[in-house]
N, C-alpha and C positions, 0 to 999 in steps of 0.2 A: 504494500500500500504506500502510495506516495505521500509526502508531507502535506499537511493542511496549510494553505497559504491564503491569507486575506489580502486581496489586491485592492488598493485604494488609489485615489487621485493624488497627483502631486500637491504637496502642502499638507496632506493629511498624515496623521500619526497612526501607529499600531497597524502597519501593513506594508506591503511591497508596492513601490511606485515605479519600479524599473520597467514593468510591462507596458506602461502607458507610452513611454518614449520609443518603444519598438514599433508602434503604429505609425502609419504615414500621416501626413498633415490632415487629409480629409477625414480619416477615421478618428483622429484625435478630436477634431472639431465636432464630429457627430457624437462621439462618446460624451463630451462635455455638454452638448445640447440635450442628450437623452437623460443624463444624470440631473441636469437642472430641471427638466420636465418632471422626472420622478420625485425629486425633493420638493418641488412646488405642490404637487398634487397628492403625494403619498409620503410625507415626511416621516411617518412612523415605520416605514419599511426599511429593513436593513439590506445588506448585500445578498444577492442570490447566488446559487450554485451553478457552475459551468457544467452543462449536461455531460460532456465527455470526461470531465474530471471533477466529480462532485465535491472533492476535498478543497477545490479552489473556488473562491467567491469573488464577485466583481460588483462594483457599484452600479453598473448599467444593466444588471440582471435582476429581475424581481424574484423574491422568494417563492417557493412552491405554493400552489393554491391561489395564485393571483392571475391566472391566464386571461380572465375576462377583462382585466384592466389594460391589457396591451392593445385592445381595439377601441375605436371610437365608440363611446358608450351607447349612443342611440341605436347603433346597428350591431352591437356586440352579440346580443342574443340571436339575431338572425344569422350571423356568421357562424356561431357555434352550432346552431341547428343545421345549417348547410353542411358543415363538416361532418356532422353525425349522419345526416340523411344520405349523403353521397359517399359515405364510408371513406373519407379522406383522412390520411394520416396527418395529424398536427406535428409540425417539425419539432424535434427535440429541443431546439433552441428558441421556441416561441416566447419564452419568458425573457429572452435577451432583447432589450429594446432596440437593438440593431437588426432584428430579424427581417430578412427580405420577404419571407412569406407573409408575415404580419403586415409589413408596409404595403405589399401588393393588395391585400384585402382592404386596408384602410383607405387607399387611394381609389381602387377600382370597384369594390363591392357596391358602393352607391350607384355606379353606372348600371349594374345588373338590375337594380331595383327600379330604374327609370330608363328604359331602352330608348324612347324618343329623345330624352335629354342626352344620353350617350351618343346618339346619332349626331346631334348638333355639335357636340364637343369634338368628336372624332373625324367628322367630315373633312376638315382642312388637313388632317394628319394622315389619313388613309385614302389614297387616290381612288376615285371612282365609287367611294362608299355612297350607297343610296340610303339604306336603313339597317341599323343593327337589329339582328333577330334573336340574339342570345349571347350570354357570357358565362363561361364556365371556368373554374379554378382547379389547378392541379389536374388538368385534363389529360387523359391517357388514350382516348378513343375507345372503341369497342374491344372486347376481349380478343377478337380475331387479330387486332393490331398487335396485342401483346404476344400472341403466338407467332405472328409474322416477323416480329423483331427478335424472337427467341428469348424473351424475358420471362422471369419466373411467374407462373400463374398464381402463386401464393402471395404475390405482392399486392399492392393496392394503390390507389391514387395518392401520389405524393411520397411513395415509398417502394423502392425496388422495381420501379418501372420508369420508363421515359414519361415524365409528367410535365405538362406545359403550365407555367405559372398562371397565365390567363389566356384563354382561347376566346377570341371575339368573332362571333359568327355574324356575317352581314351579306346583304344582297346589293348588287350594283343596279344601275338604272335599267339594265337589260335582264334583270332577275337572275344573273349568274350568282351562284352561292360561293362565298368566300369565307376563309377562316384565317384570321391573323393570329399567329401563335406568338405570344408575348413572353420573352425571357426577361424577367424583372430582377434587377440587381440594386442593392443599396450600398453597403460599404465593402463588398467583396473585392479582393485584389485581382481576381481573374474570373473566367467563366467556369472554373473547376478543372478537375483532372480525371483521368480514367481510374476507376476504383481498383481495377486489377493491377495497374501500375503502382498506384499509391500504397496499396496494402500488400504488394508482393514482396517476397524475400529478395535478397541481393541477386540470386540467380535468375529469378523471374524478371527483375528490372533490367538486368543485362540483356536478356532476350528482347525486351521491348526496345532497348536502345540500339540493338543491332538490326531489328526488323526494318526493312525498307520496302516501299511500295513497288520497287522495280526488281527486287531480288529473285522473284519467281513469278509464275503465272498465278500463284495462289498465296498471297501474303497472309491470308486468314489462317493458313496452316501453322504459321509461327506465332499467332496471336494468343495471348493468355485468356482471352474471352471466349475462345472456341474450343476449349479442352474437354467439354462434355460433363464437367463437374457441375454441381448445383450452383446456379448463378453464373455459370461459365459456358453457356450454350447459345450465346448471342449469334444472331444471323446478320449482323450489320453489313459485313463486307459483301455479302452476295447481293445486296440491294443497291449498291452505290450507282451502278449504271442506270437503274430505274429512277434514281433521284437526281440524275444529272451531275453527279460528283465525279470529277476526273482525277483519278489517282496519279496520272502522268504529271499533273501540276506539282506533285510533291517529290519529284525525282531528285531534287537537290537536297532534300532533307535526310539527314542521317538519323535513323531511328524511326519508330512509328510516329507519324504526324498527329495521331490521335491520343497520345499519352497525356497531353495537356488540354488547353481550353477548347480546341476544335472537337474534342470528344463529345461535349454536351451539345454544341451547335450541330454536329453531324446527326445526332440522334433526333433532334427536333425536325430537321429536314426529312429524315426517314419517316417519321410519324406523319408529317404533312403529305409526303408522297403516298403513304398508305391511304390516307383520307381521300386523296384525289383519285387514285387508281381504283378505289372501292366505291366511287361515286357518292361518297358522303358529302363532298364539296366539289365544286368545279375548279376552284383555284385556291392556293394557299400562299401565305408569305410568313416568314419568320422575322420578328422585329425585336431588337434589344431596347428595353426601356430602362434607363438608368440616370443617375444624377450627373450633371455636367462637371461637378467638382471632383468626381472619382476618376482621376486620370489613370490610375494603376490598372483599372479594369481592362482597358483597351491596349495595354502594352503587349508587344509581340515577344513571346519567350525566346530564349536563346536558341533552342533546337529548331525553331521555325524561321529564324532570321535569314538563312540562305535563300529564302523565297522572296525577300523584300525587293520590290522594284521601285522605280522613281516616284510613282504615285501611290505607293502603299503607306498609308498613314497610321493604321492601327490593325488590330487582329481581325476586325470585321472585313476590312479591305482585303486582307490576306486570304480569309476564308472565301470571299466572293470570287477570288481568282480561280478557285477550283470548281465553281458552279457554272451550269449552263447559263446562257445570256438572259433567259427569260425568267429567272427566279433567283434574284440576289437578296441577301439579307439586308434589312433596313435598320435604322437607328433613330429613336426618338428620345430626347431627354425628358426627364420629369418636369423640368422647367418649361419646356415647350408645351407639354400637356396642360400645365396649370395656366399658361397664357390663354389657351383655348377655353379652359374652365372659366376664367375671369371674363373672357370676351362675350360669353352668353349671358352674363349677369349673375347676380348672387343666387346660388342654388339653395344652399343651406349655410347661412352665415356662420353658424356654430361649427359646422364641419370644416368650412374654409379656414376659420380661425384655428381650429385644431391642427389641420395640416400645416399651416404656416408656423405654428409654435412647435409642433412635434418634429417636423422635418425641414423647416427653414426655407420652404418654397411657397 
């Protein structure tokens, strides 16, 4: 068992402060914002436990039993009922006030409750949008999509499956059915990594670092995700052509190109491809929605840098290099979203004030 450590903010006594200085500028700013929010509204609450290391406590995490508090109160009950009724896994870090899942609900769940309003707000951001017809969170598609991806049938929405943070369904003026798959980020440093690479032993990680997309006609043979073990029977590689993903674009990369942030983006495009090929939608797009101040999120990791070209600005640009011309990934900042919210007039002044105070936008 590791040592119990109480992490505190700089200037506070009886705890460790070094952790705070290991965060980047954006994350430090948001931690201070969330702690200020917590102390203003729940001054009686102490530090909460870090889910992955319960012996460690932090000032921006709420103690157990306070999950309702992380949501905008007037819609908290509706969000919790939605999670229960849809059998969606609440993220283990929901009590962390920096939770992206919670932020996504706080921003976008009111849109689900008023689709005409969502239409007015999103029309300038989603080209050709005629009318929003539905919004789902932690969306995985039908169970056949899970089988097609080779993901565990024992998983659930938000856990052990490719889950879309927010799926916005809409029709264009010609009544084509669209699905905008939103990847929502708050303070994350990147779009994630492949779990098999992250959790593998040194030998497994070496195999990932040696795998190249041009080393054989079947790079999936060398992939840690296709070994047939539980959670390791993924079928991603066999669907790349269907999704318009060109492995040839990664020929300059040493090691598997999907060991880092492209892993998550790739899975979202594969799920969208299934939805389109199964006639659930006519068109799909994947969009990153994140905060403008989070510069680390879009940085290109070292193993992908050999792909950089003159007009490659960030990891989304790099990912788009591998995609067919008619289906590129988009990017909308949270600030741009809130400009559109404000342009339609006050929706719920209390909610707008909550968002401004809680998230600074």
